[in-house]
C-alpha positions, 0 to 999 in steps of 0.5 A: 277360471274366466279366460278373457281376450284383450282388444288393443293389448298394446294400448294404454288401457290394454297394458293396464288391463294386463297388469290388473289381471295379474292380481285376480286369480279367477281371471286369465288372459287367453288371447290378445289383439293388436292392429295389423302390422303393429310392431307388437304383433306376435309378442308375448302379452305379458312383456307388452304389459310389463309383467312376466311372460304369460305365454300368450302372443298377440294376433291381429285377428281374434278369430284365429284364437276364438277358442282361447277365450270366453269374454272379450274386453275392448277399449280400442276404437269404434271401428275395431270394437264393432268388428270385435262385437260382430265376431263375438256375436258370431261365436257366442262370446261375451263382451265388455265394451269400454270404448267411447265415441260411438254414433247413435247408429253404432250404439243401436248396433251394440244394443241389437247385439244384446239379442245374441250375447251378454255384454256390458256397455258403459261410457266409464268403467270406474266404480267412482264415476258410476257412483257420480252418476247416481249422485247427479240423479239425486242432485238433479231431482232437487236442484235441476229445475232451479239451476243452470247445469254445466259439465266440464271435463278434462282428458289427456291430449291423445283422446280423440272424442269430445265431449267424453263419453262420461261427460255425455252420460252425465248430461243424459242422466240430468236431462232424463231426470228433468224430462228433457232430451239431451240432443235438444238442450246440450250446448257444446262450447261457447264463443263470441257474442252468444247472448244470455244463457238460455233456460233449460240448456246443459252446457259442456266444456272440454279440455285436452292437455298433457297426460290428464287421465280424466276429470269430470265436474257437474255444476248446479249454479243458482243465484247466490250459491252453486254445488259442484260434484267432481270425480278425478281419476289419477290412474287408468287402473280404476277403469281396468278394475271396473272392467274386470269387475264387470267381466266377473259379474257377466259370467252367469248372465243371459243375453242382453246389454247391461250397464255398470249401474247394474253391475254395481247394484246402483 
């Protein structure tokens, strides 16, 4: 039995993870955290997730219950995730990180942690999105040099980072195939008299509205035709199931930072 801790149990993804775990006999919830002074502090995690009581109450410091879990699944925020990462390194716990919005320095901190523990770090845990990354790689090899590449993403109004981590990963995949650095060719939004589109750039457009779970499209446009590859999420359950798949896969892995592409054998 794999005992997991859920970071941010009362958040949207935390509640979805609680529900998803009920369908997997091999995984149980050993611990769960919420922020300090949260109204959900000390509550049964099952009731928070809308399922039967699980007799595990939330804490505001996972170090208090460090012996109750083997692996931490974290979809909180960058600051909380890094704090949890340091805790997992201190006690040798594995980790699945689904949080996005990290700076380059923070990403380096995460990769350095791979020298101490095994962890999966991915901008999107959805199985479908990771197939999308593979399709982008293949399409870019054929179309990338002769096409304008644009990435459009849409999420709910509460998402705090933009572009999404998934959109940035899409751009990174395309840029890598073309031998470019995304930081040097990315164009984020356009306004005013901008002139003609520069060759070799990769454009990003961001939408934040309503309760959109997550839509991502990459467009390869050339004179006379265009190809669009799109993934649309209608439920956060896709991300939760992917994270749990990563957690199960990670159990027998040695130290290192792994991707969802590796989890899925892509």
